[in-house]
C-alpha positions as CSV (number, residue, x, y, z in Angstrom):
1,M,0.0,0.0,0.0
2,T,1.4,3.4,-0.9
3,R,2.0,5.6,2.1
4,R,0.6,9.1,1.9
5,F,1.7,12.3,3.5
6,P,0.5,12.4,7.1
7,L,-3.0,14.0,7.3
8,S,-1.9,16.5,10.0
9,S,0.9,17.8,7.7
10,C,-1.1,18.0,4.5
11,A,-2.0,21.6,5.1
12,L,1.7,22.5,5.2
13,V,2.1,21.6,1.5
14,V,-1.2,22.7,0.1
15,A,0.2,26.1,-0.8
16,A,3.2,24.5,-2.5
17,L,0.9,22.2,-4.5
18,L,-1.3,25.1,-5.6
19,S,1.6,27.3,-6.6
20,A,3.9,24.7,-8.1
21,P,4.4,25.0,-11.8
22,A,2.9,22.3,-14.0
23,F,5.9,20.0,-14.7
24,A,6.0,17.9,-17.8
25,T,5.4,14.2,-17.0
26,E,6.6,12.8,-20.3
27,Q,10.1,11.4,-20.0
28,K,12.4,11.0,-23.0
29,N,14.4,7.8,-23.3
30,Y,18.0,8.7,-23.9
31,S,20.3,6.3,-25.7
32,A,23.7,6.6,-27.3
33,S,24.7,5.4,-30.8
34,E,27.8,3.4,-31.5
35,Q,29.4,6.7,-32.7
36,A,28.7,8.5,-29.4
37,I,30.0,5.5,-27.4
38,A,33.2,5.4,-29.5
39,I,33.8,9.2,-29.0
40,A,33.3,8.8,-25.3
41,K,35.8,5.9,-25.1
42,E,38.4,7.4,-27.4
43,T,38.4,10.9,-25.9
44,I,39.9,12.0,-22.6
45,I,36.9,13.1,-20.4
46,V,37.7,15.5,-17.6
47,D,34.9,16.0,-15.1
48,G,35.7,19.0,-13.0
49,H,34.0,17.9,-9.8
50,I,33.1,14.5,-8.3
51,D,32.6,14.1,-4.6
52,V,33.9,10.5,-4.2
53,P,36.3,11.3,-1.3
54,Y,33.6,12.8,1.0
55,R,31.1,10.0,-0.1
56,V,33.5,7.3,1.1
57,K,34.3,9.2,4.3
58,E,30.6,9.2,5.2
59,K,30.0,5.6,4.3
60,W,33.0,3.6,3.0
61,V,32.6,1.7,-0.2
62,D,35.3,0.3,-2.5
63,V,34.8,2.3,-5.7
64,T,37.5,0.3,-7.4
65,K,34.6,-2.3,-7.8
66,A,30.9,-2.0,-8.6
67,T,28.9,-0.3,-5.9
68,E,25.2,-0.3,-5.2
69,G,24.8,3.3,-4.4
70,G,26.4,6.6,-5.4
71,D,27.1,7.9,-8.9
72,F,30.7,6.7,-9.4
73,D,32.6,3.5,-9.4
74,Y,35.2,1.9,-11.7
75,P,32.9,-0.3,-13.9
76,R,30.5,2.6,-14.5
77,A,33.4,5.0,-15.2
78,V,34.8,2.6,-17.8
79,K,31.3,2.2,-19.4
80,G,30.9,5.9,-19.6
81,G,34.4,6.6,-20.8
82,L,35.2,8.8,-17.9
83,N,38.9,8.8,-17.4
84,A,40.0,12.0,-15.6
85,P,37.5,12.9,-12.8
86,F,38.7,15.6,-10.5
87,M,38.3,14.2,-7.0
88,S,36.8,16.9,-4.8
89,I,38.6,17.4,-1.5
90,Y,35.5,18.9,0.1
91,V,35.8,20.6,3.5
92,P,32.4,21.8,5.0
93,A,32.1,25.4,6.0
94,S,31.3,24.3,9.5
95,L,35.0,23.5,9.9
96,D,36.2,26.9,8.8
97,N,38.8,28.5,11.1
98,S,39.6,25.2,12.8
99,P,42.5,22.9,12.6
100,E,40.0,20.1,11.7
101,S,39.6,21.7,8.2
102,T,43.2,21.1,7.4
103,Q,43.2,17.7,8.9
104,L,40.1,16.6,7.0
105,A,41.6,17.8,3.7
106,H,44.7,15.7,4.2
107,E,42.5,12.7,5.2
108,L,40.5,13.0,2.0
109,I,43.7,13.2,0.0
110,D,44.8,10.0,1.8
111,S,41.5,8.4,0.7
112,V,42.2,9.2,-3.0
113,E,45.7,7.8,-2.6
114,A,44.2,4.7,-1.0
115,I,41.9,4.1,-4.1
116,V,45.0,4.1,-6.3
117,A,46.9,1.8,-3.9
118,R,44.1,-0.7,-3.9
119,A,43.9,-0.8,-7.7
120,P,47.0,0.6,-9.4
121,D,46.0,-1.3,-12.5
122,K,42.9,0.9,-12.7
123,F,43.7,4.3,-11.2
124,A,46.6,6.7,-10.9
125,I,47.0,10.1,-9.3
126,A,47.4,12.9,-11.9
127,K,49.3,16.1,-11.1
128,S,49.6,17.6,-14.6
129,P,47.9,17.5,-18.0
130,S,50.8,15.4,-19.4
131,E,50.2,12.8,-16.7
132,V,46.5,12.7,-17.6
133,K,47.4,12.1,-21.3
134,A,50.0,9.5,-20.5
135,Q,47.8,7.6,-18.2
136,F,44.9,7.7,-20.7
137,E,47.3,6.0,-23.2
138,K,47.9,3.3,-20.6
139,G,44.2,2.7,-20.0
140,L,44.3,4.1,-16.5
141,I,41.7,6.4,-15.0
142,S,43.5,9.5,-13.7
143,L,42.5,11.0,-10.4
144,P,43.5,14.7,-10.3
145,M,42.4,16.6,-7.2
146,G,40.8,19.9,-6.5
147,M,40.1,21.4,-3.0
148,E,36.5,22.6,-2.5
149,N,36.8,25.4,0.1
150,G,40.1,27.1,0.8
151,S,39.7,27.1,4.6
152,P,42.3,24.3,5.1
153,L,44.9,26.9,4.0
154,Q,44.4,28.7,7.3
155,G,45.9,31.9,5.9
156,D,49.3,30.2,5.7
157,L,51.1,30.0,2.3
158,A,53.1,27.0,3.6
159,N,49.8,25.1,3.6
160,L,49.3,26.1,0.0
161,E,52.7,24.6,-0.9
162,A,52.0,21.4,1.1
163,F,48.7,20.8,-0.7
164,Y,50.3,21.5,-4.0
165,E,52.9,18.8,-3.3
166,R,50.1,16.4,-2.4
167,G,48.4,17.0,-5.8
168,I,45.9,19.7,-5.3
169,R,45.5,21.4,-8.7
170,Y,42.6,23.7,-8.1
171,I,41.1,25.4,-5.1
172,T,37.5,26.5,-4.9
173,L,38.1,29.7,-2.8
174,A,35.0,29.4,-0.6
175,H,32.1,27.1,-0.1
176,S,28.7,27.9,1.6
177,Q,29.9,30.7,3.9
178,A,32.5,33.4,3.8
179,N,35.9,32.1,4.9
180,H,39.2,33.8,5.4
181,I,39.7,34.0,1.7
182,S,36.4,35.0,0.0
183,D,32.8,35.7,0.3
184,S,30.4,33.0,-0.7
185,S,27.4,33.2,-3.1
186,Y,25.3,31.5,-0.5
187,D,26.3,33.9,2.4
188,L,24.4,37.1,2.4
189,R,26.7,38.8,5.0
190,R,29.3,39.7,2.4
191,K,32.0,39.9,5.0
192,W,34.8,41.0,2.6
193,K,32.8,42.6,-0.2
194,G,34.6,40.1,-2.4
195,L,38.1,38.8,-1.5
196,S,39.8,39.3,1.8
197,P,43.3,40.9,1.9
198,F,44.7,37.4,2.2
199,G,42.5,36.2,-0.7
200,K,43.9,38.9,-3.0
201,T,47.5,37.7,-2.1
202,L,46.4,34.1,-2.6
203,V,45.3,34.8,-6.2
204,T,48.9,35.8,-7.1
205,E,50.4,32.9,-5.1
206,M,48.2,30.3,-6.7
207,N,49.2,31.7,-10.1
208,N,52.9,31.4,-9.1
209,I,52.7,27.9,-7.7
210,G,50.5,26.5,-10.5
211,I,47.1,25.8,-8.9
212,M,44.0,26.8,-10.8
213,L,41.7,29.3,-9.3
214,D,38.1,28.0,-9.1
215,I,35.4,30.6,-8.8
216,S,32.5,28.3,-8.3
217,H,30.7,29.2,-5.0
218,V,32.2,32.7,-4.6
219,S,30.2,35.9,-4.7
220,D,29.9,38.0,-7.8
221,D,32.2,40.6,-6.4
222,A,34.8,38.0,-5.5
223,F,34.6,36.7,-9.1
224,Y,35.3,40.0,-10.6
225,Q,38.2,40.7,-8.2
226,V,39.7,37.3,-9.1
227,I,39.4,38.1,-12.8
228,E,41.1,41.5,-12.3
229,L,44.0,40.1,-10.3
230,T,44.8,36.8,-12.0
231,K,47.5,36.5,-14.7
232,V,46.1,33.2,-16.1
233,P,42.7,31.8,-17.0
234,V,40.4,30.5,-14.2
235,I,37.8,27.8,-14.0
236,A,34.3,27.4,-12.6
237,S,34.7,23.7,-11.7
238,H,31.0,23.0,-11.2
239,S,28.7,25.9,-12.1
240,S,25.8,26.4,-14.5
241,L,24.1,29.5,-15.9
242,R,21.9,32.0,-14.1
243,R,20.0,32.7,-17.3
244,F,18.1,29.4,-16.7
245,T,17.9,29.8,-12.9
246,P,17.0,33.4,-12.3
247,G,18.1,34.7,-8.8
248,F,20.4,31.7,-8.1
249,E,23.7,33.5,-7.5
250,R,25.6,30.2,-7.2
251,N,25.4,30.0,-11.0
252,M,27.0,32.5,-13.4
253,N,25.2,35.3,-15.3
254,D,25.9,36.3,-18.9
255,E,28.2,39.2,-17.9
256,M,30.3,36.9,-15.9
257,I,30.5,34.3,-18.7
258,K,31.7,37.1,-21.0
259,K,34.4,38.1,-18.5
260,L,35.4,34.5,-18.1
261,G,35.7,34.3,-21.9
262,E,37.9,37.4,-22.0
263,N,40.0,35.8,-19.3
264,G,40.4,32.6,-21.4
265,G,38.7,30.5,-18.7
266,V,36.2,27.6,-18.7
267,V,32.8,27.2,-17.0
268,M,32.2,23.5,-16.3
269,I,28.5,22.8,-16.3
270,N,27.0,21.3,-13.1
271,F,24.4,18.6,-13.7
272,G,22.3,19.0,-10.5
273,S,18.7,19.7,-11.4
274,S,18.6,22.9,-9.2
275,F,21.6,24.2,-11.1
276,V,20.0,23.4,-14.5
277,S,16.3,24.4,-14.2
278,K,14.3,27.0,-12.2
279,Q,11.6,24.5,-11.5
280,A,13.9,22.4,-9.4
281,G,14.9,25.5,-7.4
282,Q,11.3,26.4,-6.9
283,W,10.7,22.9,-5.6
284,R,13.5,23.2,-3.1
285,T,12.1,26.6,-1.9
286,G,8.7,24.9,-1.5
287,L,10.3,22.1,0.6
288,T,12.1,24.6,2.8
289,N,8.9,26.7,3.4
290,A,6.9,23.6,4.2
291,K,9.5,22.4,6.6
292,K,9.6,25.8,8.3
293,A,5.8,25.7,8.7
294,L,6.0,22.3,10.3
295,I,8.6,23.5,12.8
296,E,6.5,26.6,13.6
297,K,3.5,24.4,14.2
298,E,5.0,21.4,16.0
299,G,8.5,22.4,17.1
300,E,12.0,21.2,16.1
301,D,11.4,17.9,18.0
302,S,8.5,16.9,15.7
303,P,9.0,13.2,14.6
304,K,7.7,14.2,11.2
305,L,11.0,16.0,10.5
306,A,12.9,12.7,10.4
307,N,11.6,11.7,6.9
308,F,10.2,15.1,5.9
309,E,11.8,15.3,2.4
310,E,10.9,11.8,1.6
311,E,7.3,12.4,2.5
312,Y,7.2,15.7,0.7
313,R,8.4,14.1,-2.5
314,K,5.5,11.8,-2.4
315,T,3.1,14.7,-2.3
316,V,5.0,17.1,-4.5
317,P,7.2,15.1,-7.0
318,Y,10.7,16.4,-7.6
319,P,10.9,18.0,-11.1
320,Y,14.1,16.4,-12.4
321,S,15.8,18.4,-15.2
322,T,16.9,16.6,-18.4
323,L,19.9,16.0,-20.5
324,D,18.4,18.4,-23.1
325,E,18.3,21.2,-20.5
326,V,22.0,20.6,-19.6
327,L,22.8,20.9,-23.3
328,D,20.9,24.2,-23.4
329,H,23.5,25.5,-20.8
330,I,26.3,24.3,-23.0
331,D,24.7,25.9,-26.1
332,H,24.3,29.3,-24.3
333,V,28.0,29.4,-23.3
334,V,29.0,28.7,-26.9
335,E,26.7,31.3,-28.2
336,L,28.0,33.9,-25.8
337,V,31.8,33.3,-25.9
338,G,32.6,30.4,-28.1
339,I,33.3,26.6,-27.9
340,E,36.6,27.1,-26.1
341,H,35.1,28.2,-22.8
342,V,32.8,25.3,-21.7
343,G,33.4,22.0,-20.0
344,I,31.8,19.4,-17.7
345,G,31.6,19.6,-13.9
346,S,28.9,17.1,-13.1
347,D,29.0,17.2,-9.2
348,Y,28.3,13.5,-9.2
349,D,28.2,12.1,-5.7
350,G,27.6,15.7,-4.5
351,V,24.0,16.6,-5.5
352,G,22.2,13.6,-4.1
353,D,19.0,12.5,-5.8
354,S,18.7,15.5,-8.1
355,L,20.5,14.3,-11.3
356,P,18.9,14.9,-14.7
357,I,17.0,12.3,-16.7
358,G,19.6,10.9,-19.0
359,L,22.6,11.7,-16.8
360,K,22.1,9.7,-13.7
361,D,25.6,8.5,-13.2
362,V,29.1,8.4,-14.7
363,A,28.1,5.7,-17.1
364,S,25.9,8.3,-18.9
365,F,28.6,10.3,-20.7
366,P,27.8,8.7,-24.1
367,N,24.3,10.1,-23.7
368,L,25.8,13.6,-23.4
369,V,28.0,13.0,-26.5
370,Q,24.9,11.8,-28.4
371,G,23.1,14.9,-27.4
372,L,25.9,17.1,-28.6
373,L,26.0,15.2,-31.9
374,D,22.3,15.6,-32.3
375,R,22.8,19.4,-32.0
376,D,25.4,19.3,-34.8
377,Y,28.5,19.7,-32.7
378,T,31.6,18.4,-34.5
379,R,33.8,15.7,-33.0
380,A,36.5,18.4,-32.5
381,D,34.0,20.6,-30.7
382,I,32.9,17.7,-28.5
383,E,36.5,16.9,-27.6
384,K,37.0,20.5,-26.4
385,I,34.0,20.3,-24.2
386,L,34.9,16.9,-22.7
387,S,38.5,17.8,-21.9
388,G,40.4,20.0,-24.3
389,N,39.3,23.3,-22.9
390,V,40.1,22.6,-19.2
391,L,43.4,20.8,-20.1
392,R,44.3,23.9,-22.1
393,V,43.7,26.1,-19.0
394,W,45.5,23.7,-16.7
395,Q,48.5,23.7,-19.1
396,Q,48.5,27.5,-19.2
397,V,48.5,27.7,-15.4
398,E,51.3,25.2,-15.3
399,T,53.4,27.0,-17.9
400,Y,53.0,30.4,-16.2
401,A,54.0,28.9,-12.8
402,A,57.1,27.4,-14.4
403,S,58.3,30.9,-15.4
404,H,57.8,32.4,-12.0
């Protein structure tokens, strides 16, 4: 028997039901041709952001083998042709300004090294574009690393050097709150009105050492300040476009995309539905409001809070975005600034149950390739999107650092 939303709580979601947009119920079946599968297998695919390290910290699984949950494991990566996923060394904002943030970052790097140690015939750490290319030729999946949230630096450039030595090749300057480096797009307080004094110094030091600047998560002011200060292109490792999600500052607007293009940088499109379509964001707002209403009515100890989202989804189904909508984001970047400035930053294992229809896990990359073929992208264009653009930026950052 299907469980329904508890009667006493139904009133809390009536408004959401009445105001929710009419979501399309028809679901397209996505499939890839032999040509799309071949391109995915024969091309280096760099995904700018996959949250495997934090996933295995919360609940350990051996991703060198098939796993029941999550979005990434070795067999699915091979099936999808994914061979250079940036492992996200994610440190929650709750640990900012504490020694635990630095400790956690090192522990998560340890976990990536452990994946390679368990299966050296399948995986290898990658610290440069040349290593990615060499390991691709050997049939290995490269695991480059990016740090999501710069709080583990603790304002100490010695930590920057230590993390570089361990393989960190980009740093997302902030996460969900302002830290000692930068304001966050999610934090309304705007502590620094962009970058902190240390953050401005850090931009130069990251240029000089050879770590890519990642402007995902930062405030608009911080983005423009980074662009003004950096001597090399930057990336947005897992951001989509505000044009399709009005008011969602975590994504980039058209003016920012144009500035990124002038800088030579790359925006790597996030697959999470709330990053891709405004309907998913509206659903999340409805969930938040309904939860607040329940707390106001029954208090924070209400037993109904334990499974609140699960029950809410039964009453107000989640409006998953689609592969076609992800392709719309790619198209718009190309129309604004050209094919050289867009890539892939899926956020697999980081956005929970919100992935688009047609892109549910890392085995889905041939579907993405097929969608690009269907929109008349050439193979050369597709190769730029899958890896060429971000590898170009990474090489430029590496080359600049070698001369400083």
